[in-house]
Phi, psi and omega in degrees: 000132180298137183249192187305309181304316183290321181288323177294322173302311174302316180301319180295314179291318182292328178297313180292333186269326189253325191306126182087355180275155181253134180286131183242346183199153169210123179227157184219116170279339174233081187294341178290349177281354180258157178260004173223162177298139183303325179292326173296316182292325180297313181294326179286317186271336181291129188101343178285153182248132180282123185262316184196166178234127182241158176227140173227117185055235184257028178228162179237168168217126177263122179264124182248118175280154173079022178230164180304134182309329181282000176240007196282348179244120176261099186278128185227118177238114186281332181056194188290125181085004181275153174198173182230137174232155177238148181197166178262013176215158181291121177229159185296150178185154180303319174229123179245130179245132174260148181230167173296166182059035173054045175257139181229146175233134180247122179257105177268095197274346177057246172265006189275191182218157165231113183246124168277131183206173176279170181291323179296317180296322178293314181300325180291319178296313185282342175296341183281350181270158180280195180293145172286123183291351176250016182258174176290338179286343182279139165217156187299331185283356175305317186299303185303313181305320181275331191234007190300338181249006181287146180261356178284161178302145177305325177303317180295330177292312182294332183262007172281129188273354189275343179252308173231129184262140169119344183264132179235212188295314181298309189273343168294321178293317177295317179296316182287329174297312180294334179274357179059043180242137177290126188301332185271002178302128173298139189302323184292345178279345177292142180276171172305315183300316178303312180297321178298314180300313178299316185293335177275329183283329180311300180296326182297310180299307186297320182293316178298317180297317178301308183292339180268356177092010176066205181239012183280173179280159177305145188267335176207174190296338179256010184279110179256359185265311186306132181091005186288342180278350180305321180296345181261353178297133183263326183229318185296138185071007191241032180301136181072004176249161182297144172278193180285352180241253192234008185249184179238133184284138178237175177233146172216157175271108179232131184050038179074012185231148170286119186246132182259131182201166182244111179304332182286324181267326186242077190292133179281144176282346181280000000 
């Protein structure tokens, strides 16, 4: 599932590709991924002008001017297996959007959704999310304040979107590796120093991943940035291979997720 770095990468590419463009077509190979009938959305959105693309956590919203207010925000959550591609020709996609100057966007939604809604509905949905970890509202002490007495694994705390939004399976593994913490450690067992280390590592890892293009596939034929963070991964996707230090990466099922970690660096208390 795309996480904050991948979604921010999409936001930047889409902003350059879509902003100021007029929607000329909307089609759906998988109409159940929409919250309204595709014919209704086509009729409402065609002729609308894309003003901006925003991101919160692991979701995006495309703001469309010149359409009914109840449809002006296109909320996009890609979920597992989802991705976005851009092209100069119509290509298959769960949802396909045509733009002026023969530009096309393909939303390969997997288990995800595209929901048209009002600005108030979008705000209500995004209010449920935690702090953006690359914003001024974030501070390293948030983690300890929220989870110092929690009995669930520290990995489950990092991937909970209600305190800090945007971290998923990939980056939680990388953060905990750099913090030298076993992902299954109950949160209440972390020391003050452990929490401080995690809190400081989170924005450092995410900022580096954003500027490196995340770990996703190229978005269009001339995209040389997307996926650039893969070379910096220390444990995730590296089962059986050396980690970034002196150990060998293994996998375990932790908090319902396949978790990559290094027993040499992140010793388990069990």
